Legacy VTK file of the C-alpha trace (Angstrom):
# vtk DataFile Version 3.0
C-alpha trace
ASCII
DATASET POLYDATA
POINTS 429 float
-13.310 0.184 18.229
-12.613 -1.200 21.497
-9.892 -3.337 20.353
-8.169 -0.528 18.381
-8.468 1.805 21.911
-7.024 -1.056 23.684
-4.208 -1.333 21.445
-3.604 2.492 21.403
-3.681 2.779 25.355
-1.136 -0.343 25.247
0.978 2.003 22.565
0.708 4.718 24.886
1.909 2.638 27.612
4.810 1.661 26.115
5.957 4.564 24.936
5.811 6.200 28.254
7.568 3.251 29.691
10.274 3.969 27.365
10.592 7.518 28.138
10.537 6.722 32.033
13.131 4.436 31.563
15.289 7.126 29.336
14.593 9.311 31.970
15.864 7.188 34.772
18.984 6.564 32.854
19.628 10.289 32.462
19.224 11.072 35.614
21.708 8.129 36.554
24.275 9.608 34.441
23.877 12.927 35.818
24.391 11.940 39.163
27.713 9.796 38.111
29.259 12.787 36.066
28.372 14.855 39.378
29.952 12.406 41.637
33.339 12.752 39.422
33.206 16.344 39.578
32.823 16.157 43.364
35.413 13.478 43.802
38.222 15.205 41.635
37.400 18.468 43.944
37.810 16.109 47.435
41.022 14.935 45.943
42.030 18.481 44.917
41.312 19.899 48.237
43.287 17.025 50.207
46.367 16.858 47.916
46.455 20.916 47.994
46.357 20.656 51.813
48.855 18.140 52.143
51.433 18.675 49.012
53.804 20.410 51.156
54.380 17.716 53.565
53.922 14.868 50.599
55.707 16.676 47.309
54.360 13.637 45.269
50.920 14.730 45.814
51.227 17.751 43.472
50.624 15.376 40.367
47.794 14.259 42.319
46.614 17.951 42.840
47.670 18.622 38.993
45.267 15.460 37.780
42.299 16.896 39.841
42.658 20.401 38.895
42.688 19.135 35.323
39.835 16.806 35.988
37.861 19.614 37.762
38.354 21.964 34.730
37.749 19.507 32.192
34.358 18.419 34.091
33.294 21.994 34.669
33.894 23.000 30.822
32.141 20.121 29.504
28.962 20.658 32.216
28.702 23.786 30.554
29.034 22.931 27.286
26.326 20.033 27.779
23.988 22.463 29.756
24.239 25.102 27.155
22.671 23.160 24.827
19.596 22.671 26.605
19.288 25.709 29.185
21.041 28.842 30.729
23.754 27.270 32.873
22.602 27.833 36.497
19.559 30.017 35.060
22.280 32.907 34.261
21.519 34.051 30.257
24.980 33.734 29.416
24.911 34.461 25.422
25.252 31.590 22.849
23.584 29.432 25.545
20.149 27.689 25.833
20.842 26.909 21.946
18.101 24.462 21.606
14.917 26.518 22.822
16.666 29.890 21.383
17.411 28.472 17.798
14.467 25.604 17.590
12.846 27.103 14.510
16.753 27.212 12.768
17.266 23.724 13.759
14.418 22.341 12.202
14.607 24.312 8.819
18.547 23.300 8.941
17.033 19.631 9.582
14.783 19.895 7.193
17.293 21.155 4.547
19.858 18.345 5.234
16.865 15.508 5.217
16.007 17.537 1.616
19.559 17.502 0.215
20.868 14.326 1.409
18.188 11.850 1.733
15.352 13.141 -0.795
17.026 13.244 -3.928
16.232 11.558 -7.057
19.453 9.550 -7.391
19.473 8.475 -3.821
15.762 7.089 -4.303
16.086 5.608 -7.515
19.506 3.728 -6.457
17.954 2.594 -3.044
14.885 1.397 -4.652
16.674 -0.246 -7.631
18.732 -2.614 -5.022
15.578 -3.412 -2.887
13.785 -5.264 -5.707
10.114 -4.150 -4.482
8.176 -6.076 -7.089
9.856 -9.143 -6.213
9.329 -8.838 -2.384
5.478 -7.763 -3.198
5.440 -10.635 -5.618
6.651 -13.290 -2.906
3.912 -11.794 -0.562
0.993 -11.748 -2.987
1.747 -15.203 -4.167
1.060 -16.530 -0.693
-2.694 -16.940 0.083
-2.530 -14.875 3.240
-1.030 -12.147 1.301
-3.709 -12.143 -1.292
-6.555 -12.688 1.196
-4.945 -9.794 3.468
-5.055 -7.368 0.015
-8.486 -8.749 -0.532
-9.608 -7.950 3.079
-8.465 -4.319 2.938
-9.978 -3.690 -0.536
-13.109 -5.185 0.758
-13.202 -2.385 3.769
-12.079 0.418 1.620
-14.752 -0.565 -0.665
-17.338 -0.491 2.317
-15.796 2.812 3.396
-16.379 4.200 -0.119
-20.025 3.085 0.280
-20.661 4.626 3.588
-19.368 7.830 2.395
-20.715 8.206 -0.997
-24.284 10.086 -0.894
-26.894 7.932 -2.998
-28.200 11.053 -4.250
-24.917 12.579 -5.604
-24.008 9.019 -7.556
-27.708 9.212 -9.026
-27.107 12.341 -10.275
-23.501 11.621 -11.859
-25.321 8.322 -13.437
-28.080 10.789 -14.646
-25.512 13.499 -16.127
-23.625 10.416 -17.863
-26.504 9.077 -19.457
-27.778 12.290 -20.462
-24.470 13.310 -22.465
-23.676 9.997 -23.833
-27.058 8.384 -24.415
-29.789 11.030 -24.450
-28.030 14.307 -25.966
-26.427 12.843 -28.957
-29.340 11.902 -32.001
-29.853 8.089 -32.003
-30.994 7.939 -35.659
-27.501 8.206 -37.586
-25.793 5.830 -35.675
-28.528 3.288 -35.420
-28.745 3.841 -38.890
-24.919 2.792 -39.107
-25.033 0.120 -37.287
-28.089 -1.135 -39.183
-26.816 -0.563 -42.679
-23.780 -2.770 -41.800
-25.681 -5.911 -40.436
-27.972 -5.413 -43.351
-25.090 -5.419 -45.925
-23.716 -8.198 -44.243
-26.961 -10.180 -43.990
-26.963 -10.643 -40.058
-30.625 -10.210 -39.907
-31.477 -13.073 -42.401
-31.089 -15.303 -39.305
-33.930 -13.195 -37.622
-35.972 -13.127 -40.653
-35.717 -16.809 -40.672
-36.608 -17.415 -37.334
-39.864 -15.227 -37.690
-40.782 -16.967 -40.899
-40.490 -20.130 -39.521
-42.366 -19.497 -36.197
-45.183 -17.640 -38.407
-45.673 -20.839 -40.742
-45.713 -23.286 -37.517
-48.337 -21.083 -35.850
-50.446 -21.002 -39.184
-50.115 -24.761 -39.535
-51.536 -25.175 -36.063
-54.214 -22.611 -35.729
-56.336 -23.987 -39.029
-59.456 -23.660 -36.783
-58.427 -19.927 -35.496
-57.986 -18.814 -39.201
-60.948 -19.983 -40.356
-63.393 -18.686 -37.555
-62.036 -15.294 -38.562
-63.842 -15.921 -41.861
-66.693 -17.203 -40.380
-67.431 -14.612 -37.879
-67.169 -11.733 -40.298
-69.075 -13.417 -43.073
-72.801 -12.010 -43.410
-75.418 -14.082 -41.678
-77.159 -15.114 -44.977
-74.281 -16.864 -46.423
-74.444 -20.736 -45.936
-72.360 -22.153 -43.219
-70.802 -24.741 -45.721
-69.571 -22.015 -47.881
-68.038 -19.991 -45.119
-66.391 -23.310 -44.406
-64.678 -23.846 -47.864
-63.915 -20.111 -47.966
-62.234 -20.352 -44.707
-60.192 -23.774 -45.603
-59.550 -21.911 -49.003
-58.059 -18.504 -47.201
-56.020 -20.780 -44.939
-54.534 -23.202 -47.505
-53.273 -19.955 -49.331
-52.252 -18.560 -46.220
-50.134 -21.615 -45.193
-49.104 -22.277 -48.993
-47.762 -18.339 -48.926
-46.111 -18.816 -45.526
-44.130 -22.175 -46.639
-43.056 -20.571 -50.151
-41.408 -17.553 -48.252
-40.073 -20.366 -45.662
-38.468 -22.406 -48.400
-37.267 -19.845 -50.880
-34.534 -17.723 -49.794
-34.655 -15.408 -52.655
-38.543 -14.900 -52.434
-39.837 -11.441 -53.219
-41.038 -11.129 -50.177
-37.573 -11.362 -48.300
-36.022 -9.365 -51.446
-38.811 -6.502 -50.183
-38.069 -6.950 -46.627
-34.135 -6.668 -47.152
-34.797 -3.502 -49.560
-37.194 -1.798 -46.766
-34.325 -2.639 -44.434
-31.932 -0.653 -46.082
-34.091 1.907 -47.247
-34.809 2.563 -43.161
-31.071 2.658 -42.371
-30.550 5.220 -45.098
-33.427 7.469 -43.766
-32.399 7.025 -39.939
-29.020 8.443 -41.237
-30.091 11.135 -43.868
-33.702 11.748 -43.573
-34.697 14.513 -41.375
-38.231 13.419 -40.849
-37.041 9.915 -40.104
-34.540 11.174 -37.529
-36.951 13.490 -36.039
-39.232 10.757 -35.294
-36.431 8.608 -33.950
-35.983 11.556 -31.374
-39.405 11.639 -30.749
-39.488 7.911 -29.898
-36.553 8.238 -27.754
-37.964 11.197 -25.752
-41.224 9.238 -25.066
-39.303 6.083 -24.003
-36.643 7.834 -21.987
-38.248 11.377 -20.537
-37.112 12.787 -17.150
-38.726 10.410 -14.806
-37.461 7.575 -16.925
-33.966 8.615 -16.600
-34.387 9.448 -13.004
-35.744 5.864 -12.045
-33.082 4.329 -14.350
-30.242 6.177 -12.669
-32.013 5.306 -9.451
-32.499 1.689 -10.195
-28.775 1.237 -11.862
-26.831 2.847 -8.813
-29.532 0.652 -6.098
-28.455 -2.376 -8.237
-24.749 -1.758 -8.394
-24.321 -0.689 -4.717
-26.646 -4.003 -3.405
-24.314 -6.220 -5.752
-21.053 -4.730 -4.647
-21.945 -4.273 -1.139
-23.199 -8.243 -0.923
-19.928 -9.269 -2.571
-17.762 -7.497 -0.335
-19.520 -8.735 2.638
-18.992 -12.321 2.070
-15.765 -13.938 2.056
-16.908 -16.540 -0.090
-18.506 -14.567 -2.575
-17.458 -15.211 -6.245
-15.844 -11.278 -6.493
-13.919 -12.141 -3.363
-12.405 -15.541 -4.318
-11.942 -14.110 -7.981
-10.263 -11.057 -6.851
-8.284 -13.177 -4.346
-6.907 -15.461 -7.010
-6.167 -12.479 -9.670
-3.945 -11.168 -6.988
-2.281 -14.569 -6.001
-1.640 -14.983 -9.822
0.058 -11.520 -10.588
1.835 -12.348 -7.417
3.192 -15.282 -8.726
3.946 -13.645 -12.327
5.926 -10.786 -10.442
8.347 -13.808 -8.826
8.312 -15.702 -12.350
8.424 -13.049 -15.032
11.704 -11.716 -14.630
10.686 -8.809 -17.544
7.457 -8.047 -15.852
9.393 -7.505 -12.577
11.663 -5.251 -13.977
8.951 -3.065 -15.683
7.533 -2.850 -12.067
10.540 -1.912 -10.259
11.857 0.586 -12.904
7.811 2.028 -12.647
8.003 2.266 -8.974
11.540 3.779 -9.161
10.456 6.456 -11.584
7.302 6.993 -9.776
9.269 7.673 -6.424
11.590 9.795 -8.174
9.321 12.098 -9.587
7.435 12.473 -6.392
10.674 13.219 -4.872
11.615 15.679 -7.355
8.305 17.295 -7.268
7.324 17.245 -3.854
10.258 16.818 -1.854
10.089 20.600 -0.277
6.620 19.947 0.640
7.766 16.784 2.414
10.410 17.897 4.230
8.553 21.144 5.343
6.692 18.655 7.793
9.704 18.750 9.743
10.246 22.310 9.874
6.553 22.827 10.516
6.249 20.415 13.266
9.476 21.667 14.943
8.189 25.104 14.626
5.012 24.267 16.440
6.723 22.759 19.298
7.093 24.612 22.755
10.590 25.537 23.047
11.163 24.364 26.568
9.383 21.123 25.686
11.461 20.561 22.507
14.508 20.872 24.347
13.679 18.451 27.312
12.511 15.930 24.279
15.909 15.893 22.672
17.727 15.964 25.955
15.602 12.557 27.111
16.642 11.099 23.667
20.431 12.128 23.613
21.236 13.570 26.821
22.632 10.338 28.397
24.690 9.852 25.717
25.996 13.507 26.151
26.771 13.096 29.894
29.473 10.996 28.585
31.047 13.955 27.220
31.376 15.304 30.879
32.821 11.765 31.800
35.617 12.093 29.303
35.960 15.701 30.108
37.036 14.741 33.271
39.328 11.529 32.843
40.669 13.518 29.602
41.384 16.778 31.889
42.973 14.958 34.647
45.397 13.122 32.281
45.718 16.430 30.697
46.427 18.191 33.798
49.138 15.775 35.310
50.846 15.438 32.104
50.827 19.161 31.558
52.526 19.622 35.301
54.874 16.733 34.621
56.459 18.227 31.616
56.506 21.844 33.485
58.361 20.212 36.356
61.056 18.271 33.769
61.384 21.731 32.111
61.603 24.376 34.701
62.368 22.124 38.049
LINES 1 430
429 0 1 2 3 4 5 6 7 8 9 10 11 12 13 14 15 16 17 18 19 20 21 22 23 24 25 26 27 28 29 30 31 32 33 34 35 36 37 38 39 40 41 42 43 44 45 46 47 48 49 50 51 52 53 54 55 56 57 58 59 60 61 62 63 64 65 66 67 68 69 70 71 72 73 74 75 76 77 78 79 80 81 82 83 84 85 86 87 88 89 90 91 92 93 94 95 96 97 98 99 100 101 102 103 104 105 106 107 108 109 110 111 112 113 114 115 116 117 118 119 120 121 122 123 124 125 126 127 128 129 130 131 132 133 134 135 136 137 138 139 140 141 142 143 144 145 146 147 148 149 150 151 152 153 154 155 156 157 158 159 160 161 162 163 164 165 166 167 168 169 170 171 172 173 174 175 176 177 178 179 180 181 182 183 184 185 186 187 188 189 190 191 192 193 194 195 196 197 198 199 200 201 202 203 204 205 206 207 208 209 210 211 212 213 214 215 216 217 218 219 220 221 222 223 224 225 226 227 228 229 230 231 232 233 234 235 236 237 238 239 240 241 242 243 244 245 246 247 248 249 250 251 252 253 254 255 256 257 258 259 260 261 262 263 264 265 266 267 268 269 270 271 272 273 274 275 276 277 278 279 280 281 282 283 284 285 286 287 288 289 290 291 292 293 294 295 296 297 298 299 300 301 302 303 304 305 306 307 308 309 310 311 312 313 314 315 316 317 318 319 320 321 322 323 324 325 326 327 328 329 330 331 332 333 334 335 336 337 338 339 340 341 342 343 344 345 346 347 348 349 350 351 352 353 354 355 356 357 358 359 360 361 362 363 364 365 366 367 368 369 370 371 372 373 374 375 376 377 378 379 380 381 382 383 384 385 386 387 388 389 390 391 392 393 394 395 396 397 398 399 400 401 402 403 404 405 406 407 408 409 410 411 412 413 414 415 416 417 418 419 420 421 422 423 424 425 426 427 428
C-alpha cells in the first residue's frame, strides 16, 4: 500500500511538473507574440513620424501597419477561443467555455463515427496479430509467471470477497437440486442393470468369496467354539468337538465349491437376485420408496448443511494454500500450461489465426453494440467539467501552438501590408 501511494505521489508530481512546464512555455510564447506586436507598433510610430523626411519609410510604415493588423486580428481569434477578449462579451467569443457541452458531444460523435467502427477495429486488429504477440509473451517464463501471479491475486481477492455462508448456501442448493431432489432408485437401478448385465460385479463377488474362504480356513477354532458354546451342557465334550469339526468341514467345503465353480448355484442365485434388485429399483414403487427413505436418513438437512460446509472449507483451504505458495503444484502446473499455450500460439498458425479471428469478432461485436456507451464517456466527462477550468486545460495543452498563429499573423500581415502598399504605389503613383 505504501509503495502504491509513493507511486501515485510520484505520478502526480510528474504530471504537475509537465503542466508547470507547459504553462511556462505558454507564458513565454504569449510574451513573444506580444513583443512582436509592440515592436510593430513602435516601428509604425517611428516610420509614420519620419516618412515625410524619408519617403522610403512609407514602405516600413505599411509593413508595420499590416503586422499590427495581423497580430491584433489573430490575437482576437486565439483569445476568443478561450475567453472574452479584454473581458468584453462580444458575440461568438469565449467559444470553448460557452459551447463546452456541444464540443464534448461533437468530439464523442467524431470518435464514434471515425474510430469506433467495426471495419476500422477489425482491420487494425487483423494487422496487429495479437495472438502471436501474446503467444510470444506467454511462451517466456517471465510472462507465464506474471499471468500466474496475477491470477493468484485475483483468486485471493475473490476468496476475500466471497462470504462463506453465501457459498455454502449455493453448494447446498446445488446438492439438493442435483442430488437430493431427484429420486435415487431409478438411476441407480439403471446403472446397476448395466453393470450386472455386463458381469462387472463378478470381480467383487470373487473377492468376497475368496476372502470368506480364507477366513473360514483360518478360523477353525472360532467356528468350532460357536458349536460348543451353544451346545446343551449334558452333551459330552467330545461330541461337541466332533460336531464342530463336521460343521467346519462342511462350511469350508461349501465355500471352496462356490470359490472354484463360476456356475455354482449360489453365484447364479446371487446374479438373479441382483438383476431383480436392479429392476425393482427402477419399477417397484415400494423399493423406490425404500431407497428414498434410506437417502433421507443418510442425507437429512443437518447432514447436507454439514456436507456443504466441509466441501467449501476444503476447497477454500486447498485453493488458498495453492495460490499462496509460488512452488505449489497448482501454481507450477498453471504456469506450465500458460507457457505451453503461448508456445502453441507461436508455432500453430491455424490456432493463432482462429484466436485472431475470435479477438477481432469479439472486438467488432463490442464496438458495434456498445460504441455509443463507450463514447458517451467523453461527452459525460466533458459535461461534468467546469467551463472555465475546461478552457484553461485545453489552452494549457494547445495554447503554445496557437501562439504561433499570432506570430505568423504578424509576419504575414507585415508582408501583406508592404505588398499591398507597393502595388498601390505602382498603380496609382
